[in-house]
N, C-alpha and C positions, 0 to 999 in steps of 0.2 A: 709131245708137240704143242703143248700148253706148258708143260713146264718147261723146254726149249725157251719160249716164247719170251717168260719173266726172268729166266736166267741172263737172257741176253738184256734184258731190259737191269735186271739188279747189278751187271757188273758196269753198268756206264753209269748207272747212282752209286757206285763205289771205287770207279777212276777218280782219276785225281789229275787235272780238274774233273770234277764231276759234273754229270748230264742228266736231268730227269727230263725225258721222253714223254711220258703216257702224266694223264692231265686227267681231272678228277672225273670227266666224262668219260673215260678210257675205265678208268676202275668200277666206276659204276656198269656200264658194258659188261664187263668181265662179270662180274657179282650178279644178275641179271640171267647171266648166259649159264651161270653155275645153276643158278636154282631152278631154271626152265629146265636145264637136263633131267636135274632131279625130279622133279615136279612129275614133269611128261617122260621121262624114259629115250626120249629123243636122243640121237647120235649126233647134238651140236656140238661142238669144238669152236675154240677160238685160235688166233694167236696174231702176232704184233710185229706189225712194220718196223721200221726203223724212225718211228715218227710215236703220233697218241693215237693212232689210227687200227684201229681192232677190225680182224678179219671173220667170219665165221665159216667153216666149212662143214658140212653134211651130207647126208644123201640124196638125189636126186627125188626119192619121192616126198621127201619131208619142203617141197620145198612150198607149196597152200601153206603148210602149216608153220613155218620159220619166216615167211612174207609176213604173216598175219602177228604173230611177236615178235617184229622189227616195227612194225605199224605201231602195234598198240604198245609197244613198252620199251623200244628201244631209240626210238629216230627221234626223242624230244633230247636224245645227248647227243644227237649228231648235226654237227656245224652246217647252219642252216637248212634241216632237214636234209640234206643229201647223204643218201644210200647208194653206193655202187653196185649194183649186181652183177653179179658176174656165174659162170659155169664151167663146169667141163668140156670141152672140145672134143670132137671126134679125132686129132690128130691133124699131123701138116697135108694139107691138100695141093696138087702140084698146080701153077698157076701159069 
């Protein structure tokens, strides 16, 4: 998943005309996520949208640890300190 996200961004950078969608803070977050994963062994992975936004994916049982990591180390790289919290739902519900 991480490789695919980076490959898609590399493709954009190699196109003509080229586009650079990632920003320095995107790369800083990626490096910190990699280091956090190496230091803790936690299964925390990143992907990127079609822009500078980094999305973290991790098991639900790590939510407390990962949110602390975000608050302590990543939020400084987020525009306006904004972090969008999300989670996997239970599936569709009939309304």
